[in-house]
Backbone as CSV, one residue per row, in Angstrom:
resi,resn,N_x,N_y,N_z,CA_x,CA_y,CA_z,C_x,C_y,C_z
1,MET,0.839,-1.174,0.000,0.000,0.000,0.000,0.890,1.245,0.000
2,LYS,0.627,2.129,-0.912,1.412,3.357,-1.033,0.994,4.367,0.028
3,LYS,1.986,4.991,0.671,1.690,6.024,1.661,1.165,7.270,0.952
4,PRO,0.191,7.919,1.561,-0.299,9.166,0.953,0.781,10.243,1.019
5,ASN,0.809,11.113,0.023,1.804,12.187,0.023,1.232,13.502,0.537
6,LYS,-0.012,13.477,0.961,-0.677,14.650,1.538,-1.370,14.230,2.827
7,TYR,-1.365,15.117,3.793,-2.040,14.845,5.063,-3.543,15.035,4.886
8,VAL,-4.334,14.158,5.496,-5.796,14.185,5.325,-6.467,15.319,6.074
9,GLY,-5.809,15.868,7.076,-6.390,16.913,7.913,-6.725,16.344,9.274
10,ILE,-6.509,17.128,10.301,-6.719,16.646,11.667,-8.159,16.209,11.902
11,ASP,-9.092,16.841,11.236,-10.502,16.499,11.405,-10.885,15.191,10.722
12,LYS,-10.010,14.683,9.842,-10.278,13.431,9.135,-9.251,12.357,9.484
13,ASP,-8.356,12.664,10.379,-7.286,11.754,10.763,-7.855,10.566,11.545
14,ILE,-7.120,9.469,11.563,-7.544,8.285,12.301,-7.534,8.556,13.806
15,ASN,-8.221,7.723,14.537,-8.278,7.815,15.999,-8.710,9.191,16.498
16,GLY,-9.599,9.831,15.765,-10.092,11.133,16.180,-9.005,12.201,16.224
17,GLY,-7.971,12.023,15.406,-6.872,12.985,15.380,-5.834,12.750,16.469
18,MET,-5.923,11.623,17.155,-4.953,11.309,18.210,-3.746,10.586,17.610
19,THR,-3.117,11.255,16.695,-1.911,10.759,16.040,-0.784,11.732,16.347
20,THR,0.413,11.352,15.993,1.557,12.228,16.215,1.355,13.566,15.514
21,ILE,0.906,13.530,14.283,0.681,14.776,13.538,-0.470,15.559,14.153
22,GLY,-1.533,14.888,14.516,-2.674,15.568,15.129,-2.296,16.270,16.419
23,LYS,-1.527,15.596,17.257,-1.092,16.205,18.519,-0.210,17.421,18.260
24,MET,0.636,17.327,17.247,1.516,18.448,16.906,0.707,19.637,16.379
25,ILE,-0.320,19.360,15.602,-1.180,20.442,15.102,-1.881,21.136,16.264
26,ARG,-2.392,20.361,17.210,-3.033,20.983,18.380,-2.033,21.828,19.163
27,ASP,-0.802,21.367,19.275,0.219,22.185,19.943,0.489,23.465,19.158
28,ALA,0.450,23.386,17.845,0.612,24.595,17.028,-0.519,25.578,17.310
29,TRP,-1.720,25.063,17.540,-2.849,25.920,17.920,-2.579,26.555,19.279
30,VAL,-2.089,25.754,20.224,-1.800,26.262,21.566,-0.867,27.454,21.497
31,PHE,0.204,27.318,20.738,1.230,28.359,20.680,0.907,29.485,19.697
32,GLY,-0.211,29.377,18.994,-0.566,30.421,18.036,0.224,30.346,16.750
33,VAL,0.887,29.221,16.514,1.627,29.026,15.265,0.639,28.850,14.117
34,LEU,-0.490,28.221,14.419,-1.584,28.053,13.466,-2.872,28.543,14.098
35,ASP,-3.770,29.035,13.287,-5.113,29.352,13.733,-5.842,28.039,13.975
36,GLU,-6.715,27.998,14.957,-7.429,26.768,15.293,-8.330,26.262,14.168
37,SER,-8.589,27.068,13.189,-9.391,26.613,12.051,-8.547,25.868,11.018
38,GLU,-7.233,25.914,11.146,-6.337,25.256,10.186,-6.233,23.772,10.515
39,THR,-6.674,22.923,9.599,-6.636,21.475,9.795,-5.408,20.829,9.155
40,CYS,-4.700,21.575,8.347,-3.518,21.103,7.602,-3.891,20.096,6.514
41,GLU,-5.149,20.071,6.129,-5.585,19.189,5.043,-4.808,19.512,3.775
42,ASN,-4.338,18.469,3.120,-3.582,18.523,1.862,-2.178,19.094,2.013
43,TRP,-1.690,19.242,3.231,-0.305,19.668,3.417,0.611,18.516,3.033
44,ASN,1.732,18.852,2.416,2.706,17.820,2.094,3.655,17.608,3.274
45,LEU,4.491,16.604,3.171,5.389,16.245,4.261,6.327,17.394,4.630
46,ALA,6.791,18.148,3.641,7.686,19.280,3.921,6.976,20.332,4.778
47,GLY,5.717,20.586,4.506,4.957,21.554,5.292,4.736,21.079,6.716
48,ILE,4.422,19.796,6.873,4.228,19.212,8.212,5.549,19.260,8.976
49,ASP,6.642,18.943,8.299,7.963,18.951,8.932,8.354,20.365,9.372
50,ALA,8.074,21.357,8.543,8.372,22.748,8.902,7.536,23.183,10.110
51,LEU,6.284,22.734,10.151,5.429,23.044,11.295,5.982,22.391,12.555
52,LEU,6.441,21.164,12.446,7.032,20.464,13.580,8.219,21.246,14.138
53,ASP,9.051,21.778,13.254,10.197,22.583,13.706,9.736,23.798,14.503
54,LYS,8.694,24.465,14.030,8.178,25.647,14.728,7.591,25.279,16.086
55,VAL,6.833,24.185,16.127,6.230,23.745,17.384,7.319,23.317,18.362
56,ASN,8.309,22.581,17.888,9.414,22.166,18.765,10.158,23.368,19.322
57,SER,10.332,24.385,18.512,10.992,25.608,18.967,10.204,26.264,20.098
58,GLU,8.885,26.257,19.985,8.045,26.807,21.049,8.150,25.960,22.313
59,TRP,8.078,24.641,22.163,8.177,23.761,23.326,9.522,23.904,24.021
60,ASP,10.581,24.115,23.252,11.926,24.263,23.834,11.982,25.403,24.845
61,LYS,11.172,26.426,24.646,11.140,27.567,25.563,10.652,27.155,26.959
62,TYR,9.936,26.044,27.023,9.326,25.606,28.279,9.814,24.213,28.694
63,GLY,10.987,23.838,28.190,11.554,22.549,28.555,10.705,21.365,28.121
64,CYS,9.877,21.567,27.109,9.009,20.512,26.558,8.046,19.931,27.594
65,MET,7.688,20.741,28.575,6.809,20.262,29.644,5.603,21.178,29.816
66,PRO,4.391,20.622,29.674,3.198,21.438,29.882,3.173,22.125,31.252
67,SER,3.745,21.501,32.254,3.734,22.090,33.599,4.551,23.376,33.674
68,ARG,5.388,23.623,32.699,6.196,24.854,32.675,5.596,25.954,31.806
69,LEU,4.450,25.691,31.218,3.801,26.717,30.405,3.296,27.832,31.300
70,PRO,3.351,29.080,30.817,2.737,30.161,31.590,1.228,29.936,31.665
71,PRO,0.571,30.529,32.661,-0.863,30.252,32.887,-1.742,30.355,31.643
72,ASP,-1.555,31.379,30.816,-2.424,31.522,29.648,-2.240,30.369,28.667
73,LEU,-0.999,29.958,28.431,-0.754,28.834,27.531,-1.171,27.510,28.163
74,ALA,-1.007,27.386,29.463,-1.422,26.159,30.156,-2.926,25.955,30.017
75,ILE,-3.676,27.032,30.139,-5.135,26.949,29.988,-5.490,26.576,28.555
76,ARG,-4.843,27.219,27.583,-5.087,26.887,26.163,-4.760,25.423,25.895
77,HIS,-3.607,24.980,26.408,-3.171,23.599,26.195,-4.208,22.632,26.755
78,ARG,-4.605,22.842,27.986,-5.579,21.961,28.634,-6.911,21.985,27.876
79,THR,-7.384,23.155,27.528,-8.669,23.291,26.844,-8.653,22.590,25.486
80,ILE,-7.649,22.860,24.682,-7.557,22.282,23.334,-7.416,20.765,23.402
81,HIS,-6.528,20.292,24.258,-6.283,18.848,24.304,-7.429,18.091,24.983
82,GLU,-8.045,18.653,26.007,-9.186,17.971,26.631,-10.354,17.855,25.662
83,LYS,-10.592,18.908,24.898,-11.661,18.874,23.900,-11.364,17.800,22.852
84,ALA,-10.116,17.709,22.423,-9.735,16.705,21.421,-9.867,15.286,21.973
85,ILE,-9.482,15.100,23.225,-9.585,13.775,23.840,-11.048,13.355,23.927
86,GLN,-11.909,14.261,24.354,-13.336,13.953,24.450,-13.902,13.585,23.083
87,LYS,-13.563,14.367,22.071,-14.059,14.108,20.718,-13.542,12.762,20.210
88,ALA,-12.280,12.463,20.477,-11.706,11.193,20.035,-12.377,10.014,20.729
89,LYS,-12.649,10.150,22.015,-13.329,9.080,22.752,-14.722,8.844,22.184
90,GLU,-15.406,9.925,21.841,-16.749,9.807,21.266,-16.720,9.082,19.928
91,SER,-15.578,9.146,19.230,-15.468,8.469,17.940,-14.856,7.076,18.065
92,GLY,-14.657,6.612,19.313,-14.186,5.254,19.521,-12.749,5.093,19.962
93,TRP,-11.998,6.157,20.023,-10.601,6.084,20.474,-10.583,5.841,21.977
94,SER,-9.674,4.978,22.413,-9.609,4.661,23.843,-8.294,5.059,24.488
95,GLY,-7.263,5.295,23.705,-5.966,5.628,24.251,-5.102,4.412,24.540
96,GLU,-5.659,3.228,24.322,-4.920,2.011,24.623,-3.640,1.888,23.806
97,MET,-3.662,2.348,22.568,-2.466,2.246,21.733,-1.317,3.020,22.350
98,GLU,-1.600,4.162,22.967,-0.575,4.997,23.559,-0.088,4.458,24.898
99,THR,-0.945,3.737,25.627,-0.587,3.286,26.964,-0.492,1.771,27.089
100,GLY,-0.740,1.049,26.034,-0.763,-0.401,26.067,0.534,-1.058,26.507
101,ASP,1.658,-0.392,26.296,2.948,-0.983,26.671,3.367,-0.616,28.093
102,GLU,2.494,0.036,28.851,2.841,0.487,30.199,2.427,-0.511,31.271
103,GLU,1.931,-1.662,30.874,1.473,-2.663,31.839,2.631,-3.348,32.522
């Protein structure tokens, strides 16, 4: 099976967008790198990679830890990610893939 050369968009991604790319897009929303209406649909790998660099640069400012975010960003982070988790659960995602090896 050939890998797609364009991203489907966070709203159409598998597991309710609970993928590595989906999580990175939500972080881009948190930091204001992207507007929350941007789903990245039809972005190519180079565009996703460039976005990852920008998001990583933002995370580096806070030691890559949500607990080190200033209050305004911490609230945005919690709000955006909690909403995404709820939506993903409603679509059948359980989180087991991410935590299954922690037993």
